[in-house]
C-alpha positions as a Python dict, from the first residue, in 0.01 Angstrom:
ca = {
    (1, 'M'): (0, 0, 0),
    (2, 'Y'): (300, 66, 237),
    (3, 'F'): (129, -150, 508),
    (4, 'D'): (137, -465, 300),
    (5, 'L'): (493, -401, 199),
    (6, 'A'): (602, -328, 545),
    (7, 'I'): (448, -654, 666),
    (8, 'L'): (617, -843, 367),
    (9, 'G'): (954, -693, 473),
    (10, 'C'): (932, -809, 828),
    (11, 'V'): (793, -1148, 717),
    (12, 'L'): (1109, -1191, 493),
    (13, 'A'): (1326, -1077, 773),
    (14, 'L'): (1166, -1339, 1001),
    (15, 'L'): (1219, -1600, 735),
    (16, 'H'): (1583, -1503, 678),
    (17, 'V'): (1678, -1497, 1039),
    (18, 'T'): (1505, -1824, 1111),
    (19, 'L'): (1703, -1984, 814),
    (20, 'F'): (2024, -1835, 951),
    (21, 'F'): (1952, -1982, 1287),
    (22, 'F'): (1945, -2331, 1145),
    (23, 'M'): (2202, -2291, 850),
    (24, 'G'): (2431, -2005, 971),
    (25, 'H'): (2510, -1852, 633),
    (26, 'K'): (2635, -1505, 645),
    (27, 'R'): (2443, -1392, 344),
    (28, 'L'): (2119, -1495, 541),
    (29, 'E'): (2231, -1282, 820),
    (30, 'T'): (2292, -975, 596),
    (31, 'M'): (1961, -1016, 421),
    (32, 'T'): (1787, -1023, 755),
    (33, 'T'): (1913, -682, 829),
    (34, 'V'): (1825, -563, 483),
    (35, 'F'): (1463, -659, 508),
    (36, 'A'): (1452, -517, 864),
    (37, 'L'): (1570, -182, 713),
    (38, 'I'): (1315, -205, 438),
    (39, 'G'): (1039, -283, 688),
    (40, 'F'): (1138, 7, 888),
    (41, 'G'): (1152, 241, 606),
    (42, 'L'): (814, 135, 489),
    (43, 'S'): (659, 165, 833),
    (44, 'V'): (783, 527, 837),
    (45, 'L'): (624, 597, 507),
    (46, 'Q'): (298, 429, 626),
    (47, 'Y'): (308, 652, 947),
    (48, 'A'): (341, 959, 740),
    (49, 'A'): (39, 849, 522),
    (50, 'L'): (-173, 814, 827),
    (51, 'Y'): (-192, 1193, 843),
    (52, 'K'): (-419, 1181, 546),
    (53, 'M'): (-668, 966, 751),
    (54, 'P'): (-960, 1131, 944),
    (55, 'T'): (-798, 1022, 1277),
    (56, 'P'): (-429, 1154, 1301),
    (57, 'P'): (-172, 887, 1384),
    (58, 'Y'): (-105, 1010, 1746),
    (59, 'A'): (-477, 953, 1832),
    (60, 'S'): (-516, 624, 1651),
    (61, 'M'): (-442, 271, 1759),
    (62, 'S'): (-282, 213, 1409),
    (63, 'G'): (-35, 493, 1457),
    (64, 'I'): (68, 393, 1810),
    (65, 'L'): (122, 21, 1698),
    (66, 'L'): (317, 166, 1381),
    (67, 'L'): (545, 370, 1623),
    (68, 'L'): (599, 57, 1845),
    (69, 'T'): (696, -158, 1550),
    (70, 'M'): (938, 106, 1426),
    (71, 'A'): (1082, 141, 1781),
    (72, 'L'): (1140, -239, 1796),
    (73, 'L'): (1303, -244, 1443),
    (74, 'I'): (1526, 47, 1538),
    (75, 'G'): (1629, -138, 1854),
    (76, 'Y'): (1698, -450, 1652),
    (77, 'I'): (1908, -269, 1383),
    (78, 'G'): (2099, -61, 1637),
    (79, 'M'): (2186, -385, 1833),
    (80, 'Y'): (2286, -561, 1515),
    (81, 'F'): (2527, -289, 1404),
    (82, 'K'): (2687, -267, 1754),
    (83, 'Y'): (2714, -630, 1836),
    (84, 'G'): (2669, -825, 1502),
    (85, 'R'): (2432, -1070, 1643),
    (86, 'P'): (2084, -1108, 1460),
    (87, 'S'): (1944, -1386, 1692),
    (88, 'I'): (1720, -1128, 1885),
    (89, 'G'): (1537, -1090, 1566),
    (90, 'L'): (1376, -1435, 1646),
    (91, 'F'): (1185, -1242, 1910),
    (92, 'V'): (1142, -900, 1732),
    (93, 'F'): (1011, -982, 1385),
    (94, 'P'): (728, -1198, 1509),
    (95, 'L'): (603, -918, 1713),
    (96, 'A'): (664, -674, 1440),
    (97, 'V'): (461, -865, 1195),
    (98, 'I'): (179, -911, 1461),
    (99, 'F'): (168, -533, 1534),
    (100, 'L'): (169, -428, 1173),
    (101, 'M'): (-109, -664, 1089),
    (102, 'I'): (-320, -530, 1381),
    (103, 'S'): (-221, -174, 1277),
    (104, 'R'): (-332, -258, 923),
    (105, 'F'): (-688, -330, 1034),
    (106, 'T'): (-742, -68, 1309),
    (107, 'S'): (-652, 247, 1107),
    (108, 'G'): (-999, 396, 1194),
    (109, 'I'): (-1003, 314, 1560),
    (110, 'A'): (-932, 633, 1775),
    (111, 'V'): (-768, 593, 2124),
    (112, 'A'): (-798, 969, 2207),
    (113, 'H'): (-1034, 1257, 2137),
    (114, 'E'): (-978, 1426, 1795),
    (115, 'D'): (-1008, 1758, 1971),
    (116, 'M'): (-722, 1689, 2197),
    (117, 'V'): (-482, 1980, 2245),
    (118, 'V'): (-169, 1918, 2031),
    (119, 'T'): (160, 2088, 2138),
    (120, 'A'): (516, 2016, 2108),
    (121, 'W'): (503, 1817, 2439),
    (122, 'L'): (287, 1554, 2278),
    (123, 'Y'): (525, 1494, 2000),
    (124, 'I'): (789, 1450, 2267),
    (125, 'H'): (569, 1234, 2501),
    (126, 'L'): (445, 992, 2253),
    (127, 'P'): (747, 868, 2070),
    (128, 'F'): (983, 871, 2377),
    (129, 'T'): (708, 666, 2575),
    (130, 'I'): (668, 420, 2306),
    (131, 'M'): (1048, 400, 2237),
    (132, 'G'): (1093, 320, 2632),
    (133, 'T'): (819, 50, 2608),
    (134, 'A'): (982, -110, 2301),
    (135, 'F'): (1325, -112, 2482),
    (136, 'F'): (1158, -271, 2791),
    (137, 'M'): (1039, -552, 2557),
    (138, 'L'): (1376, -590, 2414),
    (139, 'S'): (1543, -614, 2765),
    (140, 'T'): (1281, -894, 2841),
    (141, 'F'): (1400, -1069, 2529),
    (142, 'T'): (1751, -1049, 2613),
    (143, 'G'): (1680, -1158, 2962),
    (144, 'I'): (1509, -1468, 2813),
    (145, 'M'): (1805, -1532, 2588),
    (146, 'Y'): (2042, -1512, 2885),
    (147, 'F'): (1863, -1791, 3075),
    (148, 'I'): (1844, -1998, 2737),
    (149, 'Q'): (2219, -1966, 2671),
    (150, 'E'): (2306, -2020, 3045),
    (151, 'R'): (2113, -2354, 3032),
    (152, 'Q'): (2322, -2462, 2725),
    (153, 'L'): (2637, -2399, 2908),
    (154, 'K'): (2525, -2584, 3214),
    (155, 'N'): (2410, -2889, 3018),
    (156, 'K'): (2729, -2864, 2807),
    (157, 'N'): (2503, -2857, 2502),
    (158, 'F'): (2704, -2680, 2228),
    (159, 'G'): (2458, -2712, 1957),
    (160, 'I'): (2273, -2468, 1726),
    (161, 'I'): (2138, -2242, 2008),
    (162, 'F'): (2482, -2215, 2184),
    (163, 'Q'): (2635, -2130, 1844),
    (164, 'R'): (2368, -1877, 1720),
    (165, 'F'): (2303, -1697, 2044),
    (166, 'P'): (2576, -1444, 2165),
    (167, 'P'): (2788, -1527, 2463),
    (168, 'L'): (2661, -1466, 2794),
    (169, 'D'): (2882, -1135, 2842),
    (170, 'T'): (2741, -1002, 2521),
    (171, 'I'): (2384, -1095, 2619),
    (172, 'N'): (2430, -909, 2940),
    (173, 'K'): (2554, -607, 2767),
    (174, 'L'): (2253, -622, 2547),
    (175, 'N'): (2045, -645, 2860),
    (176, 'N'): (2193, -349, 3030),
    (177, 'T'): (2186, -139, 2716),
    (178, 'T'): (1822, -194, 2653),
    (179, 'L'): (1738, -155, 3013),
    (180, 'Y'): (1894, 175, 3049),
    (181, 'I'): (1780, 304, 2713),
    (182, 'G'): (1420, 198, 2786),
    (183, 'F'): (1430, 366, 3129),
    (184, 'Y'): (1557, 703, 3050),
    (185, 'T'): (1359, 735, 2718),
    (186, 'F'): (1037, 638, 2906),
    (187, 'T'): (1123, 889, 3188),
    (188, 'I'): (1149, 1165, 2924),
    (189, 'G'): (828, 1055, 2770),
    (190, 'L'): (641, 1056, 3110),
    (191, 'L'): (773, 1387, 3201),
    (192, 'A'): (668, 1543, 2876),
    (193, 'G'): (337, 1360, 2907),
    (194, 'L'): (274, 1539, 3248),
    (195, 'I'): (372, 1874, 3116),
    (196, 'W'): (140, 1824, 2817),
    (197, 'M'): (-146, 1709, 3038),
    (198, 'F'): (-99, 2046, 3239),
    (199, 'Y'): (-108, 2251, 2929),
    (200, 'S'): (-411, 2061, 2787),
    (201, 'S'): (-635, 2087, 3083),
    (202, 'G'): (-461, 2321, 3334),
    (203, 'R'): (-415, 2050, 3583),
    (204, 'I'): (-262, 1691, 3613),
    (205, 'N'): (-517, 1429, 3665),
    (206, 'V'): (-338, 1187, 3896),
    (207, 'F'): (-631, 943, 3867),
    (208, 'S'): (-605, 908, 3481),
    (209, 'P'): (-579, 530, 3416),
    (210, 'K'): (-312, 606, 3158),
    (211, 'L'): (-107, 821, 3399),
    (212, 'V'): (-153, 549, 3691),
    (213, 'F'): (-13, 280, 3442),
    (214, 'A'): (257, 497, 3325),
    (215, 'I'): (375, 582, 3679),
    (216, 'I'): (348, 225, 3799),
    (217, 'T'): (576, 123, 3498),
    (218, 'W'): (822, 385, 3582),
    (219, 'I'): (832, 283, 3947),
    (220, 'I'): (889, -85, 3842),
    (221, 'Y'): (1183, -12, 3611),
    (222, 'S'): (1325, 291, 3809),
    (223, 'S'): (1359, 41, 4111),
    (224, 'I'): (1549, -218, 3882),
    (225, 'T'): (1766, 56, 3720),
    (226, 'F'): (1863, 230, 4058),
    (227, 'Y'): (1920, -88, 4249),
    (228, 'K'): (2145, -214, 3963),
    (229, 'Q'): (2323, 120, 3937),
    (230, 'F'): (2386, 177, 4308),
    (231, 'R'): (2372, -149, 4492),
    (232, 'G'): (2482, -399, 4191),
    (233, 'M'): (2329, -686, 4039),
    (234, 'S'): (2471, -988, 3882),
    (235, 'P'): (2391, -1052, 3518),
    (236, 'K'): (2157, -1337, 3610),
    (237, 'D'): (1968, -1110, 3852),
    (238, 'T'): (1950, -842, 3587),
    (239, 'A'): (1818, -1074, 3338),
    (240, 'L'): (1559, -1211, 3586),
    (241, 'S'): (1444, -860, 3706),
    (242, 'T'): (1391, -742, 3353),
    (243, 'I'): (1151, -1033, 3281),
    (244, 'I'): (967, -1007, 3603),
    (245, 'G'): (947, -629, 3554),
    (246, 'F'): (774, -669, 3217),
    (247, 'I'): (537, -929, 3354),
    (248, 'S'): (447, -686, 3639),
    (249, 'V'): (384, -427, 3390),
    (250, 'L'): (144, -652, 3181),
    (251, 'I'): (-32, -759, 3513),
    (252, 'T'): (-61, -383, 3602),
    (253, 'Y'): (-193, -288, 3259),
    (254, 'I'): (-459, -567, 3281),
    (255, 'G'): (-556, -450, 3616),
    (256, 'V'): (-601, -85, 3496),
    (257, 'A'): (-800, -198, 3202),
    (258, 'F'): (-1037, -380, 3420),
    (259, 'F'): (-1072, -81, 3647),
    (260, 'V'): (-1148, 156, 3351),
    (261, 'M'): (-1416, -100, 3235),
    (262, 'G'): (-1573, -86, 3583),
}
């Protein structure tokens, strides 16, 4: 029941942010965030309900996608209340709807052994890793927005996109914020995962495909973060690096998946 209502909430949020993009009415902007909050709340209730299923949420595809959806919605809500710009919802809500729909039909699919050792480290590892991944996605969206808005300025096209998207300096702040939050939360999740792996099996399997993927992801984003922090990067270079970084992560994931399949 919560699944369907959460999907409906995100669909309505997408509808309202799209209408706001073309019409610009303040009430549409407000309703977008209201439905985003409703979608988030219902997703939380659905995640709690998954504990009644044979496969616990931390070991199921459904639970992981629900966490990713909640993280994306948290990111949108936080950025909206800080900067008052709903335009990133044009990127967030379609993904939220897709993830919720996939989650809706994969509730019985396990992605981990049900007899896996459950410790406090697992409950730190999973949400922080997924939160980091969600904010990496958000940094990619803001990077795309930066180049779209920059193109509007170069072409002196001051139409709907220019009016609805934030100014370049605000987009740059969003890009920096999402990049840093993503990196630090992912780092916490990765460290907790290493500790959890050691507690579970008494050793750290460095050849585990999941660990390889996580470490490569961390290396990519740590390179971007540290270079920006200590060497400096222009807003345009930061936007480009977050886009390239996420594409690199996707390519790495596909490579690891093919390796696992043999």
